[in-house]
C-alpha positions as CSV (number, residue, x, y, z in Angstrom):
1,M,-116.2,-55.3,-79.6
2,R,-114.6,-52.5,-81.5
3,K,-116.1,-51.4,-84.9
4,V,-112.5,-51.6,-86.6
5,D,-110.1,-54.4,-86.8
6,V,-107.2,-52.8,-88.4
7,S,-105.9,-49.2,-87.9
8,I,-103.2,-48.0,-90.4
9,I,-101.0,-44.9,-89.5
10,V,-99.2,-42.9,-92.3
11,P,-97.2,-40.2,-91.1
12,M,-96.3,-37.6,-93.9
13,H,-93.9,-34.6,-94.4
14,N,-93.4,-33.0,-97.6
15,E,-94.3,-36.2,-99.8
16,A,-96.1,-34.6,-102.3
17,R,-94.2,-36.0,-105.3
18,G,-95.0,-39.9,-104.6
19,L,-97.7,-39.7,-102.1
20,K,-100.5,-40.6,-104.5
21,N,-98.6,-43.4,-106.0
22,F,-98.0,-44.8,-102.6
23,L,-101.6,-44.4,-101.3
24,D,-103.4,-45.5,-104.1
25,G,-101.0,-47.5,-106.0
26,K,-99.5,-49.5,-103.1
27,L,-101.5,-49.3,-99.9
28,L,-105.2,-49.5,-101.1
29,P,-104.7,-52.5,-103.1
30,E,-103.3,-54.4,-100.1
31,I,-106.0,-53.0,-97.8
32,Q,-108.8,-54.2,-100.2
33,K,-107.3,-57.7,-100.2
34,L,-107.9,-57.7,-96.2
35,K,-110.9,-59.5,-95.0
36,E,-110.8,-57.4,-91.7
37,T,-112.7,-53.9,-91.4
38,T,-109.8,-51.1,-92.0
39,E,-109.3,-47.4,-91.2
40,V,-106.5,-45.3,-92.3
41,I,-104.9,-42.5,-90.2
42,L,-103.2,-40.0,-92.2
43,V,-100.8,-37.5,-90.2
44,D,-99.7,-34.6,-92.2
45,D,-96.6,-33.3,-90.1
46,G,-96.6,-29.7,-91.2
47,S,-96.0,-30.1,-94.9
48,S,-94.8,-27.1,-96.8
49,D,-95.6,-28.5,-99.9
50,E,-98.9,-30.1,-101.6
51,T,-98.9,-33.2,-99.1
52,Y,-102.3,-32.3,-97.5
53,T,-104.1,-31.4,-100.8
54,I,-103.0,-34.4,-102.6
55,A,-103.8,-36.8,-99.6
56,S,-107.3,-35.4,-99.4
57,E,-107.9,-36.1,-102.9
58,T,-106.9,-39.7,-103.2
59,E,-108.9,-42.6,-104.1
60,L,-107.9,-44.2,-100.5
61,M,-110.1,-41.3,-99.1
62,K,-113.2,-42.1,-101.0
63,A,-112.6,-46.2,-100.6
64,V,-111.6,-46.6,-97.0
65,P,-112.8,-44.8,-93.9
66,T,-109.9,-42.3,-93.3
67,K,-109.0,-39.8,-90.7
68,L,-106.8,-37.0,-92.2
69,F,-105.0,-34.9,-89.4
70,S,-102.8,-31.8,-90.3
71,F,-100.3,-30.3,-87.7
72,V,-100.4,-26.5,-87.5
73,K,-96.4,-26.8,-87.9
74,N,-93.7,-29.8,-88.2
75,F,-93.7,-31.6,-84.9
76,G,-91.7,-34.6,-86.0
77,K,-92.4,-38.0,-87.1
78,E,-92.7,-39.4,-83.7
79,A,-95.5,-36.9,-82.8
80,A,-97.2,-37.7,-86.0
81,L,-97.0,-41.6,-84.8
82,S,-97.9,-40.7,-81.5
83,A,-101.1,-38.7,-82.7
84,G,-102.0,-41.6,-85.0
85,L,-101.8,-44.1,-82.2
86,E,-103.9,-41.9,-79.8
87,A,-106.8,-41.4,-82.8
88,S,-106.8,-45.2,-83.8
89,E,-109.6,-47.4,-83.0
90,G,-108.5,-50.9,-84.5
91,E,-107.9,-54.1,-82.4
92,V,-104.4,-53.9,-84.1
93,V,-102.4,-51.0,-85.6
94,I,-99.9,-50.7,-88.3
95,M,-97.5,-48.2,-88.9
96,I,-95.9,-47.3,-92.3
97,D,-94.1,-44.3,-93.9
98,A,-95.4,-42.7,-96.6
99,D,-92.2,-42.5,-98.8
100,G,-92.9,-45.9,-100.2
101,Q,-90.0,-47.6,-99.0
102,H,-91.8,-49.9,-96.6
103,P,-93.4,-52.7,-98.6
104,A,-97.0,-52.6,-97.9
105,E,-97.6,-56.0,-99.3
106,A,-96.0,-57.3,-96.1
107,I,-99.2,-56.1,-94.2
108,P,-101.4,-59.2,-94.7
109,L,-98.2,-61.1,-93.4
110,M,-98.1,-58.9,-90.3
111,I,-102.0,-59.4,-89.6
112,E,-101.7,-63.1,-90.2
113,K,-98.8,-63.3,-87.3
114,W,-101.3,-61.2,-85.2
115,R,-104.0,-63.7,-85.6
116,G,-101.6,-66.3,-84.7
117,G,-101.0,-64.7,-81.3
118,A,-98.3,-62.2,-81.7
119,R,-98.8,-58.8,-80.2
120,I,-95.7,-56.8,-81.7
121,V,-94.9,-57.5,-85.2
122,T,-91.6,-55.8,-86.5
123,A,-90.4,-55.5,-90.0
124,V,-86.5,-55.8,-90.0
125,S,-84.3,-55.1,-93.2
126,K,-81.5,-57.1,-93.8
127,D,-80.3,-54.9,-97.0
128,K,-76.9,-53.2,-95.7
129,K,-77.4,-50.6,-98.3
130,T,-80.7,-48.9,-96.6
131,E,-81.2,-49.7,-93.0
132,H,-77.8,-50.9,-92.1
133,K,-76.0,-47.8,-93.0
134,F,-72.8,-47.2,-90.6
135,G,-74.6,-44.4,-88.6
136,S,-77.3,-46.7,-87.9
137,R,-75.2,-49.8,-86.8
138,I,-73.4,-47.4,-84.6
139,F,-76.7,-46.2,-83.0
140,Y,-78.0,-49.5,-82.3
141,K,-74.4,-50.7,-80.7
142,I,-74.5,-47.6,-78.5
143,M,-78.3,-48.2,-77.2
144,R,-77.4,-51.7,-76.8
145,M,-74.2,-50.9,-74.6
146,L,-76.6,-48.4,-72.7
147,G,-78.8,-51.1,-71.7
148,N,-81.6,-51.4,-74.3
149,K,-80.7,-55.0,-75.5
150,S,-84.1,-55.2,-76.9
151,M,-83.2,-52.8,-79.8
152,I,-82.8,-55.1,-82.8
153,P,-80.4,-53.6,-85.5
154,G,-82.3,-53.1,-89.0
155,A,-85.7,-52.7,-86.8
156,M,-88.0,-50.2,-88.5
157,D,-91.1,-48.1,-87.6
158,F,-92.9,-50.3,-89.7
159,R,-94.5,-52.5,-87.3
160,L,-97.9,-54.0,-85.9
161,L,-99.0,-53.3,-82.4
162,D,-101.6,-55.0,-80.7
163,R,-104.6,-53.0,-79.0
164,E,-103.1,-53.6,-75.7
165,V,-99.6,-52.7,-76.8
166,V,-101.1,-49.4,-78.0
167,D,-103.3,-48.7,-75.0
168,E,-99.9,-48.8,-73.0
169,M,-98.2,-46.8,-75.3
170,N,-100.7,-44.0,-75.2
171,K,-100.1,-43.7,-71.4
172,L,-96.4,-42.7,-71.9
173,R,-96.2,-39.1,-72.3
174,E,-92.4,-37.9,-72.6
175,H,-92.0,-35.2,-75.2
176,N,-88.2,-36.3,-76.4
177,R,-89.5,-39.6,-77.7
178,I,-88.7,-42.4,-80.2
179,V,-91.7,-44.6,-80.9
180,R,-89.6,-47.5,-81.5
181,G,-87.7,-47.3,-78.3
182,L,-90.7,-47.0,-76.1
183,V,-92.5,-50.0,-77.9
184,D,-89.2,-51.9,-77.3
185,W,-89.1,-50.6,-73.7
186,L,-92.7,-52.0,-72.9
187,G,-91.2,-55.1,-72.9
188,Y,-93.9,-57.4,-74.9
189,P,-92.6,-60.2,-76.8
190,Q,-92.1,-59.5,-80.6
191,E,-92.2,-61.6,-83.8
192,F,-89.9,-60.3,-86.7
193,I,-90.7,-60.4,-90.5
194,V,-87.7,-59.7,-92.9
195,V,-88.6,-57.2,-95.6
196,K,-86.8,-55.6,-98.6
197,V,-86.9,-52.1,-98.1
198,R,-87.4,-50.1,-101.6
199,K,-85.3,-47.2,-102.6
200,R,-87.0,-44.0,-102.7
201,K,-88.2,-42.9,-106.0
202,D,-89.8,-39.3,-105.5
203,G,-88.9,-36.4,-103.2
204,K,-86.2,-36.3,-100.3
205,P,-86.0,-37.7,-97.0
206,S,-87.4,-35.6,-94.2
207,Y,-84.8,-36.4,-91.7
208,S,-81.5,-34.5,-92.5
209,R,-78.4,-35.8,-91.1
210,K,-78.8,-33.0,-88.5
211,K,-82.0,-34.3,-87.5
212,L,-81.0,-37.8,-87.3
213,I,-78.2,-37.2,-85.1
214,A,-80.6,-35.1,-82.7
215,L,-83.0,-37.9,-82.6
216,A,-80.0,-40.3,-81.7
217,V,-79.1,-37.9,-78.9
218,D,-82.5,-37.7,-77.6
219,S,-83.0,-41.2,-77.8
220,F,-79.6,-42.0,-75.6
221,V,-80.8,-39.5,-73.0
222,S,-84.6,-40.5,-72.7
223,M,-84.1,-44.2,-72.9
224,S,-81.1,-44.6,-70.6
225,R,-79.4,-43.0,-67.3
226,T,-76.1,-45.0,-68.1
227,P,-74.0,-41.8,-69.5
228,L,-74.8,-40.2,-66.3
229,V,-73.5,-43.2,-64.1
230,F,-70.5,-43.6,-66.3
231,F,-69.3,-40.1,-66.3
232,G,-69.7,-40.2,-62.4
233,F,-67.6,-43.4,-62.1
234,L,-65.1,-42.2,-64.5
235,G,-64.9,-38.9,-62.4
236,V,-64.2,-41.1,-59.4
237,M,-61.6,-43.0,-61.1
238,I,-59.9,-40.0,-62.6
239,T,-59.7,-38.4,-59.1
240,I,-58.1,-41.5,-57.6
241,L,-55.5,-42.0,-60.5
242,S,-54.7,-38.2,-60.7
243,G,-54.1,-38.1,-56.7
244,I,-51.9,-41.2,-56.9
245,L,-50.0,-39.5,-60.0
246,G,-49.8,-36.3,-58.1
247,L,-48.3,-38.2,-54.8
248,F,-46.1,-39.9,-57.3
249,I,-44.6,-36.6,-58.5
250,L,-44.3,-35.2,-55.3
251,V,-42.1,-38.1,-54.1
252,Q,-40.3,-38.9,-57.1
253,Q,-39.4,-35.2,-57.9
254,Y,-38.9,-33.3,-54.6
255,I,-38.6,-35.8,-51.8
256,L,-36.2,-38.2,-53.5
257,S,-34.5,-35.8,-55.9
258,D,-35.6,-37.4,-59.3
259,P,-33.8,-40.8,-58.9
260,L,-35.3,-41.9,-62.1
261,G,-34.3,-38.9,-64.1
262,L,-37.9,-38.0,-65.3
263,D,-36.9,-34.2,-65.0
264,W,-40.5,-33.2,-64.8
265,A,-41.2,-29.5,-64.2
266,G,-43.8,-29.2,-61.6
267,A,-45.6,-26.6,-63.6
268,V,-45.7,-28.8,-66.7
269,A,-47.0,-31.8,-64.9
270,M,-49.8,-30.0,-63.0
271,G,-50.7,-28.0,-66.2
272,V,-51.1,-31.2,-68.0
273,L,-53.2,-32.9,-65.3
274,T,-55.2,-30.0,-64.9
275,T,-56.0,-29.6,-68.7
276,F,-57.3,-33.1,-68.9
277,L,-59.4,-32.6,-65.8
278,V,-61.3,-29.6,-66.9
279,G,-61.8,-31.5,-70.5
280,L,-63.6,-34.5,-68.6
281,L,-65.3,-31.8,-66.5
282,M,-66.7,-30.0,-69.6
283,I,-67.7,-33.4,-71.1
284,S,-69.5,-34.6,-67.8
285,Q,-71.2,-31.2,-67.4
286,S,-72.5,-31.4,-71.3
287,V,-73.8,-34.8,-70.3
288,T,-75.5,-33.5,-67.3
289,A,-76.9,-30.4,-69.3
290,L,-78.7,-32.8,-71.6
291,Y,-80.7,-34.5,-69.0
292,I,-81.3,-31.1,-67.4
293,S,-82.7,-30.1,-70.7
294,Q,-85.0,-33.0,-71.1
295,I,-86.3,-32.3,-67.4
296,H,-87.2,-28.8,-68.6
297,S,-88.8,-29.8,-71.6
298,E,-90.8,-32.3,-69.8
299,A,-91.5,-29.7,-67.0
300,K,-93.1,-27.4,-69.3
301,G,-95.8,-29.5,-70.1
302,R,-96.6,-28.7,-73.5
303,P,-98.4,-30.8,-75.9
304,L,-96.7,-33.3,-78.2
305,Y,-98.5,-31.6,-81.3
306,V,-101.3,-29.3,-82.2
307,I,-103.8,-30.2,-84.8
308,D,-105.3,-27.9,-87.1
309,K,-108.8,-28.6,-86.6
310,R,-110.2,-26.5,-89.7
311,K,-108.3,-28.7,-92.2
312,S,-108.2,-31.9,-90.5
313,K,-110.9,-34.6,-91.3
314,G,-112.3,-37.4,-89.0
315,L,-111.6,-35.6,-85.5
């Protein structure tokens, strides 16, 4: 029997301005309402501000058994969540962002659903002004087209995982990861709760558009081989069509002396066709290069993250 019922993971990166308000003002009151024994795992993802210092001085640290991990540099939110999952001891694990946008008051409802038999409880936002931004909708549509039908538009990292799910998650070691995608990939049945996402009051989002695009690309490559298959199929089709077109030009222009009056100059036709095929080749090579890059990253076998053991508490 485990000593802890609930583990709550909070990844943090440059959240100094609003961190105390979230941890002491939002999260702590909800934890104190719970009947279950609870631990909190705070993961400072290489913040360049006072996030670590503020976190270590909160009332939460004094009132609730808390592990405070500090990465030696910024490894990314996915690595921070992974570190929290590996360090968790609870029968159930809840992941929640430190920016205050995820409503902590939904935690009791998540636990209630878990008590009722749910192994994964995922928070879904129906607010089109927040989660359902244009880029987010496109991301989910592409992921579903690539074969990951289980990814739900509006689903967030704010979710509850049963210990069985967490143990399976901890067996997955790929470096280019998106935690929500891996949870969906495991295939456990999920239950959903609809929540209202709050506006960020303090600080700026850690994920810039550039980082979000990079994360999306990594997700497409790591979660599906469909792009490779697609471009292989497209290459075969283009080869067949270009062969037919080339044969048509040869017969129509040179054997039948242009009965249709198209007056295609051979050099122009071949130049257009060659340019098109070169562009297709470059695109397909770029997709292949992404997969090779993933293989290279995995083959190096570097750790997902490095914890600063001198600063961390609760190791």
